[in-house]
Structure formats: structure tokens, C-alpha cells
C-alpha positions in Angstrom: 0.0 -0.1 -0.2 1.5 3.1 -0.8 2.4 5.7 2.0 1.2 10.0 0.8 2.1 12.5 3.2 0.3 15.1 2.4 2.5 18.2 2.1 1.5 19.8 5.5 2.6 16.9 7.9 5.7 16.8 5.8 6.0 20.9 7.3 5.6 19.5 10.5 8.1 16.5 10.6 10.8 19.2 9.2 9.8 21.7 11.9 10.1 19.0 14.6 13.9 17.8 13.0 14.5 21.3 12.7 13.7 22.5 16.1 15.4 19.3 18.2 18.4 18.8 15.9 19.0 22.6 16.5 19.3 21.1 20.5 20.5 17.3 20.0 20.9 16.6 16.1 21.5 12.9 17.0 17.8 12.6 18.7 16.2 14.6 15.8 17.9 12.1 13.2 16.7 9.0 15.7 13.2 10.9 15.5 13.0 11.3 11.8 14.5 8.0 10.9 12.2 6.2 13.4 9.2 7.8 12.2 9.5 7.3 8.3 10.1 3.8 9.3 7.4 3.2 11.4 4.6 4.8 8.6 6.8 3.3 5.6 7.7 0.5 6.0 5.2 -0.9 9.0 2.0 1.3 8.6 1.8 -0.5 4.7 2.1 -4.0 6.7 -0.6 -3.0 9.5 -2.9 -0.5 8.4 -5.1 -0.9 11.3 -2.6 -0.5 13.7 -3.3 3.0 14.8 -6.5 3.8 16.9 -9.7 5.0 15.2 -10.1 8.2 16.0 -13.1 9.4 13.7 -14.1 10.5 10.9 -11.9 7.9 9.1 -8.7 8.7 11.1 -6.6 6.8 12.8 -3.8 8.0 15.3 -0.6 6.2 15.6 2.2 6.6 18.3 5.9 7.2 16.7 7.1 8.2 19.5 6.5 8.8 22.8 5.9 12.3 22.4 5.1 12.3 18.6 1.9 11.1 16.6 1.3 10.1 13.4 -2.6 10.7 11.6 -3.5 9.5 8.9 -6.7 7.9 6.4 -6.4 4.8 4.8 -7.9 4.3 1.3 -8.2 1.5 -0.8 -5.0 2.0 -3.0 -2.8 4.4 0.1 -2.3 5.4 3.6 -2.6 9.5 3.8 -0.6 11.5 6.8 -2.8 14.6 7.2 -0.2 15.3 10.4 1.8 14.9 12.8 2.1 16.8 16.0 3.9 16.2 19.2 1.9 14.1 21.7 0.6 17.0 24.4 -0.7 19.3 21.5 -4.9 19.3 20.5 
């Protein structure tokens, strides 16, 4: 199944990366690698692994502080957002 990152989700991921990289470059790279691995490799194998939050959306914790929101269609997994776990 194809994973499609929406532009806003990509921008948010790189904002998070840039913010963390200024303080701890290795942690930023680790978070980016872990997030991409989970979303691009594990999620397509098991698209139901996140919890349903309504409106066809699901959430998946990719790190203790970061959550990826996604939608599964017949042909793809759409990633509209990533956010810090303490933000609404």
C-alpha cells in the first residue's frame, strides 16, 4: 500500500526535526528515521495498527512524544498530520 504524506504533514515533520536538531542532532535524526520507518514500512503492512479517532482517521504513536494521524483508503495511506502528544 502506498503512503502519501500531505504537504502539511511533511512540513510539520521537518519543523519538529529542525527544532530538535538545534538542541540534539542525533536525537533529531533518530526521531526522523524511526518515524519514517514506522510510517513507510510498518504501517503499510498493518494499516489498522493505530487507534481510530473518528471521521475515518487513525492515530499512531511513533515516539513517546509524537503522534501521526492517518487515513486508510483502498489504495493508499494518507498522512495529513504529525503532532506533539501534549498538543491538541
